[in-house]
N, C-alpha and C positions, 0 to 999 in steps of 0.2 A: 724613578724607582717604584713609586706606587703603581704606575701604569704597568710596569713589567711584572710586579707581583700579582696584579689583577689578571693579566694574561695567563700566567702560570696556573693560577687558581681556577680560572675558567676552563683551561685545558684539562685540569684534574677532574672537573665536573664531567666533561665530555667522556673521559676515559671510564669513569665510574658508572655513568648512566648508560652509555652506549657500547658496553662490552659485547663481544661476539665470539663465536667459535668457528674456526676455519680448518678445513681438511684439504689436502692436496690430492688431486686425482692421479692415478697411475694405471699401469697395465693397458695402455692404448695399443693399437696395432692389431685389431682383431678381425679385420676384413681381409683375410688371407686367401680365401678361395675365389671370391667373386671379383672384387675391385680394390686391390691394395692401395690404389691412389686415393681412395676415400678416407684412409686412416688419418687420425688426428695426430698432429705434432705440435709441440709447444707446451707452455705451462697453463694448467687449468686448475682452479680451486673452487671450493664451494663453502659458503659461510652461512651459518645460522645467526641472523642478526637480531632476531627476537623469537618469541615462542611460535609465532605464526608467519614469519617471513624468512625466506631463504634466497640467497644471491649466488649466481654462477658467474665467475670471473674468468675471462679469457684474456691472456696477456698479449703483448705486442708480437711475440713470436708464434702465436697461434696460427695454424694453417690447416686447411683441408680442401678437398676438391669441391668446386662450386656445384650447386644443384638448384633446381627450381623451387624447392620448398624444404630446405634442410633445417630441422629444428632440434633443440636440445630438450631432453626429457629427464626428469628425476624418476628413477625406477627402483622398485624393490625386486631383487633377484629371486627372492623366495626359495632359495636352495638350488636354483638352476646354475649350472656351470656357465662359464663365458661362452663356450662352444654352443651350448644349448640356447643361450640368449641370442646369439647371432642368427639363429634360425627361427626366432620367435617374433610374431607380429606385435608391434607396439600396442595395438588395441587390446590384446589379451593380457597385457602386463599391468600390474598396479603402478600407475604413473601419474606424474604432474608435469604439465607442459610449461617449459620456460619461454618458448617462442622461437621465432626465426633467428638464425645466426648469419653473420657474414662469413665468407670463406677464409678470411684472414684478418689479423689485427686485433687490437685491444677492444674488448666488449664486456659489458656487464648487464646481466639479465636478472631481475628480481621478480619473485612471485609470492603470493600469499598462499600459505598452506591451508587447504580446505579443512573444515572442522571434522570431516569424516576420515581424514588421513592422519596417521601417526608417523611423525618424522623419524622415529627410531626404527621404522621398518625399511627405510631406504638406504641403499648402499652403492648405487650405480648411476652414472649419467649416460644416457643414450643419445647418440647423434643419429638422426633418422630422417630420410626424405619421405615426408608424409604423402606428398602428391603421388609418388611412385610406389609407396608402401615398401620402401627399400632401406635395409640396414646400412648405416654408414660406418660407425665405430662406437665403442663404449669405453668408459674409464670407471674404475672402482675407487671407493674411499671408505674409510672407517666410519661405521654408523655413529650418529650422534646419540648420546644417552645422558642421563642425569649425572652419572659418575664422572664422565669425561668432559661434559659441556655445562658450564655454569648457567648458561641461558635456560637450560631445562631443569635447573634446581628449583624446586617449589619454594624454598626459602628466599631465593633470589626474586621470584615473582612477587612474593609478599612484600619485600622491601620496595620493589619497583612500583607497586600499587599505591604506596604512601605518597600523598601530595598535600599541599597547603594552599590556602587562598585567603584573601585576595593577594595578588602580586602584580603590580606594586601595592603596598599597604601603607596605612597610616598609624593606626592604634593597636590593631589586633590581627593575628593570623589564626586560621582554623585548620587543623590537621584532619585528613581523611584516611581511613583504612589503616590506622595505627593502633597496635596493641600497647595501650598505655602502661600496662604492668611490666613490660619488658623493654620498652623503648628508652633511648638516651638521646637527648638533643644538645648539640653544641652549635653556637653561632660565632662566626669569625668576621672581623672587619677586613677591609682590603689589604691591610698590612699583615694579615695572618694572625692577629691577636685574638684570642678567645674572649668574647664579651658576654657570653651566656652559657650556662651549663645546667642541665637538669636531668636526673637519672631516676628511672622507675617512678611509678605513680604519676607519670607525666599527664598533664591535662591536655585535652584536645584543642583548647583555645589558649593562645599565648599573648600576653600583654606586651606590646613593644612600644608603648607610648613614650617611654623614657630613652629610646634609642635616637641617635642623631640621624638626620637624613643621609642617605647614601646607599652604597651597594654592600651587601653582606652575603656570606655563605652559610647556609643551614645544613649541618651534617647530622644525619639521623642514623643511629645504630640500633639494630633490632635482631635478636637471635643470631648473632655472629655475622650479620650482613650489614653493609652501610650504604648510604646514598647521600650525595651532596648536591644541593640545588641553590641557585642564586636567588637572593631576596632583595628587592628594591624597596627602600622605605622613603616615602615622600614627606 
């Protein structure tokens, strides 16, 4: 029973810390004049996994015509219509290169968003043969922004920056990047029982010398956001 509860609690941690925003791509089939066989079919989605990382997911039913250097690019349409984009060279567009793709099957490509790029500008994924400088197909998605994607919420970033050390610990843990005037700390044992609670005016150093050895969960609430992290006491 204890083992099951621990597994559930650790799963809860993963969900809380590693949330992401995902959009499904649509409106493929834009290579109508030149080579319709290049058009994309299947399910494609894009996920903002953190403030500076984005992942393109191609599912098992993904398919397109093979090419010598077909790549996926994240693109800002910048007001251009799909028809205009099909006639535009990738080098002239605001873009981020995901990398080479296979012509079919499940694939995942992740890329770090450069510091000089704003993710909220991007709304299109280009499939393009770079070697031949040739358009393949494109799909569109709803732009990521702070109101629709919690990953871009500044308050979420604040809570994500909070951490404590050392871990494992013996006598004390020290918190970093925490607003002590608005933070609330709760600690739970593996059975889910709350063994510690402190709200407002929280100190950045917490004495844990009276805790038994074992695994605990530290939940921090601050400004309407929460974060849960495992703590090992030796």
